[in-house]
VEXPAKE-37542 format. One record per residue (C-alpha): residue in one letter; x, y, z; residue number from 1. Coordinates in steps of 0.2 Angstrom, whole numbers, plus 2048, in hexadecimal, padded with zeros to 3 digits. Layout:
% VEXPAKE-37542
<"A"; <X; Y; Z>; NUM>
...
***
This chain:
% VEXPAKE-37542
<"M"; <D83; 4B6; 4FE>; 1>
<"G"; <D8F; 4C0; 509>; 2>
<"D"; <D8B; 4CE; 515>; 3>
<"S"; <D88; 4DF; 50C>; 4>
<"Y"; <D83; 4F0; 511>; 5>
<"A"; <D79; 4FF; 509>; 6>
<"G"; <D85; 505; 4FB>; 7>
<"D"; <D91; 4F6; 4FC>; 8>
<"I"; <D93; 4E9; 4F0>; 9>
<"A"; <D90; 4D7; 4F6>; 10>
<"I"; <DA0; 4CC; 4F2>; 11>
<"D"; <D95; 4BE; 4EC>; 12>
<"D"; <D8E; 4C9; 4DE>; 13>
<"L"; <D9F; 4CC; 4D7>; 14>
<"A"; <DA7; 4C1; 4C8>; 15>
<"F"; <DB9; 4C1; 4C4>; 16>
<"D"; <DC3; 4BB; 4B6>; 17>
<"G"; <DD5; 4B9; 4BD>; 18>
<"C"; <DD7; 4CA; 4C6>; 19>
<"E"; <DCB; 4D3; 4BB>; 20>
<"L"; <DB9; 4D7; 4C0>; 21>
<"T"; <DAC; 4D0; 4B4>; 22>
<"G"; <D99; 4D5; 4B2>; 23>
<"G"; <D9C; 4E7; 4B7>; 24>
<"A"; <D92; 4F4; 4AE>; 25>
<"T"; <D99; 4F9; 49D>; 26>
<"I"; <D94; 506; 490>; 27>
<"V"; <D95; 4FD; 47F>; 28>
<"T"; <D8F; 50B; 474>; 29>
<"P"; <D91; 51C; 47B>; 30>
<"P"; <D86; 52B; 475>; 31>
<"Q"; <D8D; 535; 467>; 32>
<"D"; <D8C; 548; 464>; 33>
<"T"; <D7C; 54C; 45B>; 34>
<"T"; <D76; 55B; 452>; 35>
<"G"; <D63; 55F; 44E>; 36>
<"L"; <D57; 56C; 449>; 37>
<"V"; <D4B; 575; 453>; 38>
<"G"; <D3A; 56B; 454>; 39>
<"S"; <D43; 55B; 44F>; 40>
<"E"; <D46; 54B; 458>; 41>
<"I"; <D57; 547; 45F>; 42>
<"K"; <D5C; 537; 467>; 43>
<"L"; <D6C; 531; 471>; 44>
<"T"; <D70; 51F; 473>; 45>
<"C"; <D79; 517; 481>; 46>
<"D"; <D7B; 504; 480>; 47>
<"A"; <D82; 4FB; 48F>; 48>
<"S"; <D86; 4E9; 495>; 49>
<"G"; <D89; 4E1; 4A5>; 50>
<"D"; <D84; 4D3; 4B1>; 51>
<"P"; <D78; 4D6; 4B8>; 52>
<"F"; <D72; 4E2; 4AA>; 53>
<"P"; <D75; 4F4; 4AF>; 54>
<"T"; <D69; 502; 4B2>; 55>
<"I"; <D6B; 511; 4A6>; 56>
<"T"; <D68; 523; 4AC>; 57>
<"W"; <D69; 533; 4A3>; 58>
<"T"; <D6D; 545; 4A9>; 59>
<"D"; <D6A; 555; 4A0>; 60>
<"P"; <D76; 564; 49E>; 61>
<"K"; <D71; 56B; 4AF>; 62>
<"N"; <D75; 55A; 4B7>; 63>
<"G"; <D63; 556; 4B9>; 64>
<"T"; <D5D; 544; 4B8>; 65>
<"I"; <D52; 540; 4AA>; 66>
<"Q"; <D44; 534; 4AF>; 67>
<"G"; <D35; 52B; 4A7>; 68>
<"D"; <D30; 526; 496>; 69>
<"T"; <D23; 534; 493>; 70>
<"G"; <D25; 547; 48F>; 71>
<"R"; <D2F; 550; 483>; 72>
<"I"; <D41; 54A; 48A>; 73>
<"K"; <D40; 538; 48F>; 74>
<"Q"; <D48; 527; 491>; 75>
<"T"; <D44; 519; 484>; 76>
<"G"; <D4B; 509; 47E>; 77>
<"D"; <D52; 4FA; 488>; 78>
<"H"; <D55; 4FF; 499>; 79>
<"G"; <D54; 511; 495>; 80>
<"S"; <D63; 511; 489>; 81>
<"I"; <D5B; 51E; 47D>; 82>
<"L"; <D5A; 531; 481>; 83>
<"D"; <D4B; 537; 476>; 84>
<"I"; <D48; 54A; 474>; 85>
<"T"; <D39; 54E; 46A>; 86>
<"E"; <D36; 560; 463>; 87>
<"A"; <D47; 566; 467>; 88>
<"R"; <D4A; 577; 46E>; 89>
<"L"; <D59; 583; 46E>; 90>
<"T"; <D59; 581; 481>; 91>
<"D"; <D5C; 56E; 47F>; 92>
<"N"; <D6F; 572; 47A>; 93>
<"G"; <D7B; 56A; 486>; 94>
<"L"; <D85; 55B; 48C>; 95>
<"Y"; <D7A; 54C; 490>; 96>
<"S"; <D81; 53D; 49A>; 97>
<"C"; <D7D; 52B; 49C>; 98>
<"T"; <D82; 520; 4AB>; 99>
<"A"; <D81; 50D; 4AB>; 100>
<"S"; <D82; 504; 4BB>; 101>
<"N"; <D7F; 4F3; 4C4>; 102>
<"S"; <D83; 4EC; 4D4>; 103>
<"K"; <D96; 4EA; 4CF>; 104>
<"S"; <D9A; 4FA; 4C7>; 105>
<"S"; <D95; 509; 4BC>; 106>
<"A"; <D9B; 512; 4AD>; 107>
<"S"; <D96; 523; 4A5>; 108>
<"A"; <D97; 52C; 494>; 109>
<"S"; <D92; 53C; 48D>; 110>
<"A"; <D8D; 545; 47D>; 111>
<"H"; <D88; 556; 477>; 112>
<"I"; <D77; 55B; 46F>; 113>
<"I"; <D77; 56A; 464>; 114>
<"V"; <D66; 571; 45F>; 115>
<"E"; <D67; 57D; 450>; 116>
<"D"; <D59; 589; 448>; 117>
<"Q"; <D50; 583; 439>; 118>
<"P"; <D58; 58A; 42A>; 119>
<"Q"; <D4D; 596; 41F>; 120>
<"K"; <D4C; 596; 40C>; 121>
<"C"; <D56; 5A3; 404>; 122>
<"P"; <D4B; 5B2; 3FE>; 123>
<"S"; <D4A; 5B7; 3EC>; 124>
<"G"; <D59; 5C0; 3E6>; 125>
<"R"; <D64; 5B5; 3F1>; 126>
<"K"; <D6C; 5A4; 3F1>; 127>
<"S"; <D76; 597; 3FA>; 128>
<"D"; <D7D; 586; 3F7>; 129>
<"T"; <D6E; 57E; 3FF>; 130>
<"G"; <D61; 58A; 3FC>; 131>
<"F"; <D5F; 58E; 40E>; 132>
<"T"; <D67; 59B; 41A>; 133>
<"P"; <D74; 5A2; 41A>; 134>
<"C"; <D72; 5A9; 409>; 135>
<"S"; <D7B; 5B6; 3FE>; 136>
<"N"; <D75; 5C3; 3F1>; 137>
<"C"; <D74; 5BF; 3DF>; 138>
<"G"; <D83; 5C8; 3D7>; 139>
<"I"; <D82; 5D7; 3CB>; 140>
<"G"; <D7C; 5D0; 3BA>; 141>
<"S"; <D71; 5C2; 3C2>; 142>
<"Y"; <D60; 5C0; 3C9>; 143>
<"Q"; <D55; 5B3; 3D2>; 144>
<"P"; <D42; 5B5; 3D4>; 145>
<"E"; <D40; 5A5; 3DE>; 146>
<"T"; <D43; 5A1; 3F1>; 147>
<"G"; <D4E; 593; 3F7>; 148>
<"Q"; <D59; 592; 3E8>; 149>
<"T"; <D6B; 58C; 3E6>; 150>
<"S"; <D70; 598; 3D7>; 151>
<"C"; <D6B; 5A7; 3CE>; 152>
<"L"; <D66; 5AA; 3BC>; 153>
<"S"; <D71; 5B5; 3B1>; 154>
<"C"; <D6A; 5C4; 3A8>; 155>
<"P"; <D6A; 5C2; 395>; 156>
<"S"; <D7A; 5C5; 38B>; 157>
<"G"; <D7E; 5D8; 38B>; 158>
<"Q"; <D73; 5DC; 39A>; 159>
<"T"; <D77; 5DE; 3AD>; 160>
<"T"; <D6E; 5E4; 3BD>; 161>
<"D"; <D71; 5F4; 3C7>; 162>
<"A"; <D75; 5EB; 3D7>; 163>
<"E"; <D77; 5DB; 3E0>; 164>
<"G"; <D67; 5D1; 3E6>; 165>
<"S"; <D5C; 5D3; 3D6>; 166>
<"T"; <D4C; 5C9; 3D6>; 167>
<"S"; <D46; 5CB; 3C5>; 168>
<"L"; <D4B; 5CA; 3B2>; 169>
<"T"; <D43; 5DB; 3B0>; 170>
<"M"; <D51; 5E2; 3BB>; 171>
<"C"; <D5D; 5DD; 3AD>; 172>
<"H"; <D61; 5EB; 3A1>; 173>
<"D"; <D6E; 5EF; 393>; 174>
<"A"; <D7F; 5F1; 39A>; 175>
<"N"; <D89; 602; 398>; 176>
<"Q"; <D7A; 60C; 39F>; 177>
<"P"; <D7D; 619; 3AC>; 178>
<"C"; <D7E; 612; 3BE>; 179>
<"A"; <D6E; 613; 3C7>; 180>
<"L"; <D6A; 61C; 3D7>; 181>
<"G"; <D73; 615; 3E6>; 182>
<"T"; <D81; 60D; 3DB>; 183>
<"F"; <D92; 613; 3D3>; 184>
<"S"; <DA0; 60D; 3C7>; 185>
<"Q"; <DB0; 613; 3C2>; 186>
<"S"; <DA9; 619; 3B2>; 187>
<"G"; <D98; 61D; 3B9>; 188>
<"L"; <D91; 60F; 3AC>; 189>
<"Q"; <D8B; 5FE; 3AF>; 190>
<"P"; <D90; 5F2; 3B7>; 191>
<"C"; <D8F; 5FC; 3C7>; 192>
<"E"; <D91; 5F9; 3D9>; 193>
<"P"; <D86; 5FD; 3E8>; 194>
<"C"; <D8A; 60C; 3F4>; 195>
<"N"; <D91; 605; 404>; 196>
<"T"; <D89; 608; 415>; 197>
<"G"; <D8B; 61A; 41B>; 198>
<"T"; <D8B; 620; 409>; 199>
<"Y"; <D7E; 624; 3FB>; 200>
<"Q"; <D7C; 629; 3EA>; 201>
<"D"; <D6D; 634; 3E4>; 202>
<"G"; <D72; 635; 3D2>; 203>
<"T"; <D74; 62A; 3C3>; 204>
<"G"; <D84; 627; 3BA>; 205>
<"Q"; <D8F; 62A; 3C9>; 206>
<"K"; <DA1; 625; 3CC>; 207>
<"V"; <DA1; 627; 3DF>; 208>
<"C"; <D94; 627; 3ED>; 209>
<"K"; <D91; 635; 3F9>; 210>
<"Q"; <D94; 634; 40C>; 211>
<"C"; <D85; 636; 417>; 212>
<"K"; <D84; 647; 41F>; 213>
<"A"; <D85; 64A; 431>; 214>
<"N"; <D77; 644; 43B>; 215>
<"T"; <D71; 637; 42F>; 216>
<"Y"; <D75; 625; 42C>; 217>
<"Q"; <D74; 617; 41F>; 218>
<"D"; <D75; 605; 424>; 219>
<"H"; <D71; 5FD; 413>; 220>
<"T"; <D7B; 5FC; 403>; 221>
<"G"; <D75; 603; 3F3>; 222>
<"S"; <D6C; 612; 3FA>; 223>
<"K"; <D66; 622; 3F2>; 224>
<"D"; <D65; 62B; 402>; 225>
<"C"; <D69; 62B; 414>; 226>
<"T"; <D5D; 62A; 423>; 227>
<"A"; <D5C; 639; 430>; 228>
<"C"; <D60; 635; 442>; 229>
<"P"; <D51; 635; 44E>; 230>
<"Q"; <D4B; 646; 453>; 231>
<"G"; <D57; 64D; 460>; 232>
<"Q"; <D65; 641; 45C>; 233>
<"T"; <D76; 644; 452>; 234>
<"T"; <D85; 63A; 44C>; 235>
<"N"; <D91; 647; 454>; 236>
<"K"; <D9B; 647; 444>; 237>
<"Q"; <D9D; 652; 435>; 238>
<"T"; <D97; 642; 42A>; 239>
<"G"; <D89; 635; 42D>; 240>
<"S"; <D8A; 624; 433>; 241>
<"K"; <D88; 611; 42E>; 242>
<"S"; <D7C; 60D; 43C>; 243>
<"K"; <D6D; 615; 445>; 244>
<"N"; <D76; 610; 455>; 245>
<"D"; <D83; 61E; 452>; 246>
<"C"; <D74; 62B; 454>; 247>
<"K"; <D76; 632; 466>; 248>
<"G"; <D6B; 63D; 470>; 249>
<"M"; <D70; 64F; 46E>; 250>
<"C"; <D72; 65B; 47E>; 251>
<"P"; <D63; 666; 47F>; 252>
<"P"; <D64; 679; 47F>; 253>
<"G"; <D6B; 680; 490>; 254>
<"L"; <D77; 670; 490>; 255>
<"Y"; <D87; 66B; 488>; 256>
<"S"; <D94; 65D; 488>; 257>
<"P"; <DA5; 659; 480>; 258>
<"T"; <D9C; 651; 471>; 259>
<"G"; <D8C; 65A; 471>; 260>
<"S"; <D82; 64B; 476>; 261>
<"S"; <D7E; 63F; 484>; 262>
<"P"; <D83; 638; 48F>; 263>
<"G"; <D8D; 646; 499>; 264>
<"C"; <D82; 656; 495>; 265>
<"M"; <D85; 663; 4A1>; 266>
<"E"; <D7C; 673; 4A5>; 267>
<"C"; <D83; 684; 4A0>; 268>
<"A"; <D8A; 68D; 4AF>; 269>
<"K"; <D83; 69D; 4B6>; 270>
<"G"; <D89; 6AB; 4AA>; 271>
<"G"; <D86; 6A0; 49B>; 272>
<"Y"; <D79; 699; 48F>; 273>
<"Q"; <D76; 68E; 480>; 274>
<"P"; <D67; 68F; 475>; 275>
<"Q"; <D6C; 681; 469>; 276>
<"P"; <D6B; 66E; 46B>; 277>
<"G"; <D7A; 663; 469>; 278>
<"Q"; <D88; 670; 46E>; 279>
<"T"; <D99; 66E; 476>; 280>
<"A"; <D9A; 67E; 480>; 281>
<"C"; <D8F; 68C; 486>; 282>
<"I"; <D8E; 69F; 482>; 283>
<"K"; <D94; 6AB; 48F>; 284>
<"C"; <D89; 6B9; 494>; 285>
<"P"; <D8F; 6CA; 48C>; 286>
<"G"; <D95; 6D9; 497>; 287>
<"G"; <D98; 6CF; 4A6>; 288>
<"N"; <D86; 6CC; 4A8>; 289>
<"T"; <D80; 6BB; 4B1>; 290>
<"T"; <D71; 6B0; 4B2>; 291>
<"D"; <D65; 6AB; 4C0>; 292>
<"H"; <D69; 698; 4BF>; 293>
<"T"; <D73; 68B; 4B5>; 294>
<"G"; <D6C; 684; 4A5>; 295>
<"S"; <D66; 694; 49D>; 296>
<"I"; <D61; 692; 48B>; 297>
<"S"; <D5F; 6A4; 485>; 298>
<"K"; <D6A; 6B4; 485>; 299>
<"D"; <D5A; 6BD; 48C>; 300>
<"A"; <D5F; 6B4; 49D>; 301>
<"C"; <D6F; 6BE; 49E>; 302>
<"K"; <D6B; 6CD; 4AA>; 303>
<"T"; <D75; 6DA; 4B3>; 304>
<"Y"; <D74; 6D7; 4C5>; 305>
<"A"; <D7B; 6E1; 4D5>; 306>
<"K"; <D83; 6D7; 4E3>; 307>
<"C"; <D7A; 6D7; 4F4>; 308>
<"P"; <D83; 6E4; 4FE>; 309>
<"P"; <D8B; 6DF; 50F>; 310>
<"G"; <D7D; 6DC; 51C>; 311>
<"S"; <D72; 6D3; 510>; 312>
<"F"; <D71; 6C3; 505>; 313>
<"N"; <D68; 6BA; 4F8>; 314>
<"G"; <D68; 6A7; 4FB>; 315>
<"A"; <D67; 6A3; 4E8>; 316>
<"N"; <D75; 6AD; 4E0>; 317>
<"G"; <D7B; 6BB; 4EB>; 318>
<"Y"; <D73; 6C9; 4E0>; 319>
<"N"; <D64; 6D4; 4E1>; 320>
<"P"; <D57; 6D3; 4E8>; 321>
<"C"; <D5F; 6D1; 4F9>; 322>
<"T"; <D59; 6CE; 50B>; 323>
<"L"; <D61; 6D6; 51A>; 324>
<"C"; <D6A; 6CA; 526>; 325>
<"A"; <D5F; 6C7; 536>; 326>
<"I"; <D63; 6CC; 547>; 327>
<"G"; <D71; 6C1; 54D>; 328>
<"Y"; <D79; 6BF; 53C>; 329>
<"F"; <D84; 6CA; 531>; 330>
<"S"; <D8C; 6C9; 51F>; 331>
<"S"; <D9C; 6D3; 51B>; 332>
<"D"; <D9F; 6D0; 509>; 333>
<"P"; <D94; 6D5; 4FA>; 334>
<"G"; <D8B; 6C8; 4F0>; 335>
<"A"; <D88; 6BD; 4FF>; 336>
<"T"; <D7C; 6AE; 4FE>; 337>
<"S"; <D7A; 6AC; 511>; 338>
<"C"; <D7E; 6B5; 521>; 339>
<"Q"; <D8A; 6B0; 52F>; 340>
<"K"; <D84; 6AD; 540>; 341>
<"C"; <D8B; 6B6; 54F>; 342>
<"S"; <D95; 6AC; 55B>; 343>
<"G"; <D98; 6AC; 56E>; 344>
<"G"; <D86; 6AE; 572>; 345>
<"F"; <D85; 6BF; 56C>; 346>
<"V"; <D78; 6C7; 55F>; 347>
<"T"; <D77; 6D7; 555>; 348>
<"K"; <D6C; 6E6; 559>; 349>
<"N"; <D64; 6E7; 548>; 350>
<"K"; <D62; 6DF; 538>; 351>
<"G"; <D6F; 6E1; 52A>; 352>
<"S"; <D7E; 6E0; 534>; 353>
<"T"; <D8E; 6E0; 52A>; 354>
<"S"; <D9B; 6DA; 536>; 355>
<"D"; <D9E; 6CE; 545>; 356>
<"K"; <DA2; 6DE; 54F>; 357>
<"D"; <D90; 6E1; 54E>; 358>
<"C"; <D8D; 6D2; 559>; 359>
<"T"; <D8D; 6DC; 56A>; 360>
<"V"; <D7D; 6D7; 572>; 361>
<"A"; <D7C; 6C9; 57E>; 362>
<"H"; <D6F; 6BD; 578>; 363>
<"L"; <D6D; 6B3; 587>; 364>
<"L"; <D6A; 6C1; 594>; 365>
<"K"; <D57; 6C5; 597>; 366>
<"P"; <D53; 6D6; 59E>; 367>
<"H"; <D4D; 6D0; 5AF>; 368>
<"R"; <D5E; 6C7; 5B1>; 369>
<"L"; <D68; 6D8; 5B0>; 370>
<"R"; <D61; 6DD; 5C1>; 371>
<"G"; <D70; 6DE; 5CE>; 372>
<"L"; <D7E; 6DC; 5C0>; 373>
<"S"; <D8C; 6E7; 5C3>; 374>
<"A"; <D92; 6F3; 5B5>; 375>
<"R"; <DA2; 6E9; 5B2>; 376>
<"I"; <D98; 6DA; 5AF>; 377>
<"L"; <D8D; 6E3; 5A3>; 378>
<"Q"; <D9C; 6EA; 59A>; 379>
<"Y"; <DA2; 6D8; 598>; 380>
<"Y"; <D92; 6D2; 590>; 381>
<"W"; <D8E; 6E1; 585>; 382>
<"H"; <DA0; 6E7; 581>; 383>
<"W"; <D99; 6F9; 585>; 384>
<"P"; <DA4; 706; 58D>; 385>
<"L"; <DA3; 707; 5A0>; 386>
<"C"; <D97; 715; 5A4>; 387>
<"P"; <D91; 71C; 5B6>; 388>
<"M"; <D83; 710; 5BD>; 389>
<"S"; <D73; 717; 5C4>; 390>
<"S"; <D70; 713; 5D6>; 391>
<"E"; <D5D; 710; 5D1>; 392>
<"P"; <D5B; 6FE; 5D0>; 393>
<"V"; <D56; 6F5; 5BF>; 394>
<"R"; <D44; 6F1; 5BE>; 395>
***
């Protein structure tokens, strides 16, 4: 045998027919796409040949190697040629691959496994070609009391049913009778059609169905009434809806939105209120009155307020009751929500100052530091007129 290294093929192991390599791994029967039901057994076969006979490995849809001959998913058959899945699950769906390899070459093939839900028998009043899902209603004038049926039974001659999906012979009655609740016809007489979703009919012998009213819905056909949206929800339309999903939460009192429902509800601004839910605007306080805060829900919240005069403020709204500006602060305008601080190291003499011109007292000078200062300097700090200075020293 010739020299070889890990992963290399020994020259003496190779066989050729002319210029073609013989004995290499070949897949004779590749796996085929296979469909099975949940809970069933599903098998894929991958027959191979070669000299020496190749080893067969399988990989799952996540490219994980399937090993061993035990477990729910395993290799069986000669040299692992069969992939066997027992009690198939929906999660087993995907592409499976087999690889045959020997010392001369390797070959691969793949196939899909499709796992489907077990079909259910058609219920009474319905049918299908197989008797299993998917199913359709028995037509008007027919019925089916049994499950798993491929056809429906016709009413006796001259009789019909009120609607599709009838389940008993007792639901057959003489034709030309008035349409029952939840149905209609052009003449108002049998045979009749069920009302569509979003509509209803609460009377007999009717030629049309009624539209569900606002804030109600009906997601079934052949109904004699509509269902109210859950408390606090609305359809936001003049008419009802075909689905409960169209019922949206209404903006509560004190809030509004362009549609009257969430998302997007906003509080009524100061000076407005809204006592009703589901509204698209707020009501303005009469007579120029205003409110203490946003989101008011009653006209009683509208009050007459006087603005804080200069020299005072109300941090909430600028209206009475007001607080005088502290020493070192002032407010010039009425209705202030805060006071401005004096600048340049000066303060005011008293509370309630109304102008920055009241900021005349040098804040940084202590009484004991005035000793020895000239009148000119004091005038600079205090902005006071120059007055004759006493010759008596400051104590």
